[in-house]
N, C-alpha and C positions, 0 to 999 in steps of 0.2 A: 616321370612327370614333367610337364611343361612349366614355363616360367609363371611366377605368381602375377606377372603383368597381365596374364590372361584371366586371372581371377579378379583382380582389382582393375576394373575398366571405368574410365571416366566418361560420362555421357549424360543424356537427359532421360528422365523417367517417363512413364511410371513403371515400366516393366522391362527387365533385361531380356526375358524370353519373348515377350510380345511386342516390345517397342524397339529396343536396341538391336536385337538379332534381325528382325525384318528390315530395319533401316539399313543395316550393314549389307544384307542380301540384295536389297534394291540398288545400293551403290555399286556393288559388283556387277549386277546384271546390266545396269546402265553403261558402265565402262565397256562391257562386251558388245553392247548394241547402241552406240551413240547416234546412229542414223535412223533409228526406228520411227515409224509414223504414229504408232500407238502401242500401248501395252495393256496386257490383261494379267491380273494376279489372282489366283485362286487360293483361298485359305481353307485349311482342313482341320478337323478335330478341335482340340482345345484352342488353337489359334483363332479359329473361326467363332467358337462358342463365346469367348470373352474378349475377342479382338477389339470390338467397338469401345468397350470400357477401358481397354488398355491403350487406345489410340493407335492400334496396329495399322489401320487404313491410313491414318494421318501420316504416320512415319514413312510408309511406302510412297504415298502420293506426293509428299513433300519433296521426295527425291526424283521420282519418275516424271511427274507432271510438269516439271520445269523444262523437259525436253519434248514430251508428247502426251496427249490425252491418255489417262489411265483408268481402267475399270477394275473394281474389286469384286470378286465373286466369293460368296460365303457358303461353305459346306461343312457345318459342324457335325453333321451326321456321318461323315466319311472320315475314318481314321486310318491313315496310312501306316503300314506295318513297321517301318523303321522307327518312327517317333510320332507322338500325337500332335506335335507342332509342325505340320508339313505345309509347304506352300509351293505352288507352281507358277513360275514367271513365263510369260509368252510375249514375244515381240513380233509386230506385224509391219509389213511395208504399206505403201500408200493404197494398194489395192486389196488390203486386208488378207494378204498371204502371210502365213506364219513363217518367220525367218529364223526364229530361235525359241528354244524351250528349255527350261531348267527347273528341276524339282530339288528343293533344298529344305533343311530342317533347322529350326531354332531350338537348340537343345539345352538352353539355360545359361545364365551368366553372360548373355550377349554373344555366345558362340553359335556358329552355323556349321552344319555338316551336310555333305551329300550322302545318299544311301550307301551303306557298306563301308563308309570311311571310319577310321578310328576316331573315337571320341577325344583323343589327345592329338589334335591335328598339328599343333606346334612342335618345334624341336624338343626332344626330351633331354632336359639338362640335369635332372636329379637322378642319381644312381639308385636311391632308395625311395620306395613309395609306400612304406608302412611305418607308422609312428613307432611301433615296437623296435624296428631296426634302427631308426634315427635316434630313439631314446638310448639304446644300447651304445651307439656311437658317442652320444653326448657324455654318457656316464664313463665310458672307457677313456675318452680324451680329455675330460674335464671341461668341455665346451658346452655351449647352449644351442638351442634350436635356431636362433637367429644367426649364429655363426655357421651353421650348416647352410642356411639360405645364402649367406655371403659367399661361401665357398662355391656353391653351385651356380649362383647368378652372376657373380663378379661385382666389382665396385660400382658399376653403373646402376645397380638396383636402388642405391640409396637416393640418387637424384629422382628416380621415378617415385619412390615411396614418399619423398618430400613433397612432390606435386600431389600425390594422393592425399596426404595429410592436409595440405593447403586447401584442396577442394572440400574435404570433409569438414574442416573448420568453418569454411565459408558457408557451407550448407547449414550447419548448426546456427551460425550467427544470422543468416538471412531468415531462417525459419523462426527465430526468436523475435524478429522484428515484424514479420508478416502477420496480417489479420484478415478476417473475412471468411467466405465460404469456398470450399474446394470445388473445382469443376467436376461435372459428371452427372448432376441431377439429384444426388442423394441429400443435398443440403447439409453436408458435414462441415461444421465450422472448425477453423484452426484453433487448437487448444494450447499450443506450445507456450505462447506468451502468458496465458492465464496460469499454467502450471509453474512457470518460472517466477511470476510475481507472487503467487501464493506460497511457493517453497521458501521464499525469502523470509517469511514470517514465522516459520517453524523453528524448533530447536535444532541442534546440530545434526542429530540422527535423521529426523524426518526431513530436514532441509536437504541433506545429501541425497536421500532417495527421491525427493521431489524434483531436484535438479536433474538427476539422471533421466527421469521420466520426460522432463521438459526438453532435454537435448535430443532424446530419441524421437519424440513427437515432432520436433522442429525439422529434422532431416527427413522423416517419413512424410511429413506434410509437403515439404519441398518436392519430394519425389512424386507424390500424388498430383501435384500441380504441373508436372513436366519440367521441374527445375533440374539444375546440374548437380549430379551426385556421383558417388563411386559405388559400383557393385561390390558388396561385401557379405556374402558372395553374389547376391542378386540385388536388383532394384527393390523388390518387395521386402527385403530384409536389410536395407541399406542404413537404417538408423541405429542399429545395435552397436556395432563396433565403434563408430564415431562418438556415440553417446558415452560409452564407457571411457574411451581414451580422452575425450574432451573434458569429462568430469575429473579424471585423475590428473590431467595436465593442469587444469585451473585450480583445483582444490588441494592437490598434494604437491604441486610444484615439480612434477617430473619434467625433465628437460626434453627438448624436441628430439635429441639424439636417442634418448631412451624410448620415446614414443615410437620413433621409426623402427627401432629394434623390436618393439612389441608388435608393430604392424607386420614385420617380417615373420615373426612367430605365428601370429594369427593367420597370415596368408599360407604358411606351410601346412597348418592343420586343415584349413579350408581346401587347399590343393589336394591333400590326401583323400578327402571325401569326394571331391570332384573326379579324381582319377579312378578311385575304386568303387564309387557308387554314382551319385548324381546330386546336383544342386538345383535341379529343375522341379518347380512345383507341379508342372504338368506331368512329370514323370514319376515322382515319389511323394508328392504332397508337400505341405508346408514344413514338414520335418527337415526337408532338404534345403529350405531357405532360412526360416527363423531358427530352426534347431541348429543348423550348421553355424549361423552367425553367432548364436549364443555360445557355442563351443569355441569359436574363434576369439570372441571377446573375453571369455573366461581364461583362455590360455594367455592372452595378452596381459590381462590384469594380474594373473599369477606371476608372470615373468617380472612385471614392474615391481611387485612386492617381494621379489627375491625368492620365488619358488624354485625348488629343485626341478630337474627334468621330470622326475616322477610326479611331483605335485602339479606341475604344469599340465602333464598328460591327464592326471586325475581331474583337474578342473575342466578341461575340454571334454573329457568323457562324460562327466555329469551334465554339462551343458547340452550335449547331444542326446544322451540316454533319456533324459527326462522330458524330451520333446518327441520321443518315438511315437509314431502313429498320428501325429498332428496333420489334420486334413487341410487342403487348400480349397476354401469355399468362399471366394470373395463375392459379396453382395453386388449384384448387377455387373459382375465382372470387373469392378473397379478396385484398385489397390488402396482401399480405404477402410472398409469394414469387413473383417476384423483386423486387417493387416497392420494399420497404424498402431492400434492399441497393443497388438502382439509385440511390436518392436519395443515399446516402452517396458512392457512386462518382462521380456526376455533380457533386456539390458540389465534390469535389476537382478534377474536370476543368474546372470553371468557373474555379477559381483558376489552373490551368495555362494556360487560354486567355487569361486576363488577362496572365499573365507573358509568354507568347509574343508577344502583341500589343504589350506595353509595350516589348519589345526591338526591335520593328520600327518602321518609319516609318508604319505604318498602311495602306500600299498593298498590294493583293492582287488576284487575278484574278477571283474569284467573290464578288459582293456579297451582302449579307444578303437582299435582296428576291428574288434569283435562287434562293437556297437555300430560301426560303419556298415559292416556286413549285414547286421540285423536290420538296419535302416533301409538298405537296398531291398532286402527281401520283403520287408513290411510295405515299402512303397509299391512294389509290384503286386502285392496282395490287396491293396486298397482299391476299391472299385473306382472306375474312371469318373463317376459323377462327383467324387470327392477330390479330384485332382485338377483344379483350375478350369473346370468346365462351367462353373456357376449353375450346376444342375442338382446339387445336393447340399445337405448340411445347412449352415447359416444362410447360404445363398438363396434358398427357397423360402425362407421365413420372412414374412412381411408384416 
């Protein structure tokens, strides 16, 4: 597996696959063709179907149009074989002669790949890529998951995770202060501040749950408005891990050092899914985004509360298992309905998974790796209209 730096990416929303990935591709293409007189970018499949709602064209033209005029061509009916999020970049000279052409794919989490490339494009720094093997290592050595991350990544990972945590906290706090209607035309009002205020008037149990909702809404609403967030593992699911960690940090007093270790553990579980399956909603549905984020947050919470390696694995397994089959059906292609609400709900479920596992001895029948395998198969079986195309499910109900 590659570094968890490739899982936790800092950037602007609203979509890691539809915004961050295309922007990265445009930057690479511009570096290769700095003297072009014009550009043309053709978007295919899911990237074209929901690209306008995800600001795909804006992300690309913001980069290329600074150098030369840029035309965006939309072909949602054409799905390239390697991945549904395909795009072809063309550069032309002053006489409209094609001087460069590049087809690339945005495969989720802000990653881009060329056809035939390995989905793990970065250097592989982890010797083990199954939680079962890592758990056995933890139990045999007496160490925890975050220590395996430290061993594989090196000391430099902690400075990076500190920056990740800083951006996550800022997204929560900005979102709690922001009010008004989110962009995109659906008329969705920001709710984070309302939930935060109302939660303050409840008793301790309801207040705790209400605050978790508020924190998840805050980050998700920041993402929907194009704000600066961290993919965890994607933009569409970016509110879940920060909500859980921010809540535990502020209400339980967990130190920043322990929060960073929890982030490392969460990243390890997300990385395993990314390596062995996918975190792309366009490829496997929302189970790969919200489901994986719930598993990551559950693992982080379990570690913070002193869970054993088995209990941490059990927490993550439940977080993912009980999102199996979740479709990706954004209304109008926007990362708003049902995405924002799903973040809040999944953050609460992550805490429930932690509690359930904490009461147990950690033993259960279906392990995390098996659920990852099932998620991958389920994602491939889900019809394309339920995978970020805005052609099925909630997306067509008005």
